[in-house]
C-alpha positions in Angstrom: -8.7 16.3 20.4 -5.3 17.7 20.8 -3.1 18.5 17.7 0.1 16.4 17.7 3.1 16.2 15.4 1.9 13.0 13.7 -1.3 14.7 12.7 0.7 16.5 10.0 1.3 13.1 8.3 -2.4 12.4 8.6 -3.3 15.7 7.1 -0.9 15.3 4.2 -2.2 11.8 3.5 -5.8 13.0 3.5 -4.9 15.9 1.3 -3.4 13.5 -1.2 -6.6 11.3 -0.9 -8.6 14.4 -1.6 -6.6 15.2 -4.7 -7.2 11.6 -5.9 -10.9 11.9 -5.3 -11.4 15.1 -7.2 -11.5 13.4 -10.7 -14.4 11.2 -9.5 -16.5 13.7 -7.6 -16.9 17.4 -7.1 -14.2 19.1 -5.1 -16.7 20.1 -2.4 -17.7 16.5 -1.8 -14.1 15.4 -1.8 -13.4 18.0 1.0 -16.4 16.8 3.0 -15.3 13.2 2.7 -11.7 14.1 3.8 -12.8 16.2 6.7 -15.2 13.4 7.9 -12.3 10.9 7.6 -10.0 13.2 9.6 -12.4 13.6 12.5 -13.4 9.9 12.3 -9.7 8.8 12.6 -9.1 11.3 15.4 -12.1 10.0 17.3 -11.1 6.4 16.8 -7.5 7.0 18.0 -8.7 8.9 21.0 -11.1 6.2 22.1 -8.4 3.5 21.5 -5.9 5.5 23.5 -8.4 5.9 26.3 -9.2 2.2 26.3 -5.5 1.3 26.5 -5.0 3.8 29.3 -7.8 2.3 31.3 -6.4 -1.2 30.7 -2.9 -0.3 31.8 -3.9 1.7 34.9 -0.9 2.5 37.0 1.4 0.2 34.9 2.1 -3.3 33.9 3.8 -6.0 36.0 7.2 -6.9 34.7 6.8 -10.6 35.8 3.4 -11.6 34.4 2.2 -8.6 32.3 -1.0 -8.0 34.3 -2.4 -4.6 35.4 -1.0 -3.1 38.6 -3.6 -1.8 41.0 -2.6 0.2 44.2 1.1 -0.5 43.5 0.5 -4.3 43.6 0.2 -7.0 41.0 -2.9 -9.1 41.5 -1.5 -12.2 39.8 2.0 -12.2 41.4 0.7 -11.3 44.9 -1.8 -14.2 44.8 0.9 -16.7 43.6 3.4 -15.7 46.3 0.9 -16.2 49.2 
């Protein structure tokens, strides 16, 4: 999990959520909830990014939008033959 610039927005948002949770629960529990949310969101985004990377592969065909494998589009190459 690499730290990126947009993580600052996530941290600020979760900090504000923590402040909002403090009146309803002990500050220690609010911190635990926020830290759990942070790592949960980071894990979800990482898995989603990896899934998209696997789906895209080397790129996307400009004609039909399918995945390019070995510098060739499987859809367009089948249609042209």
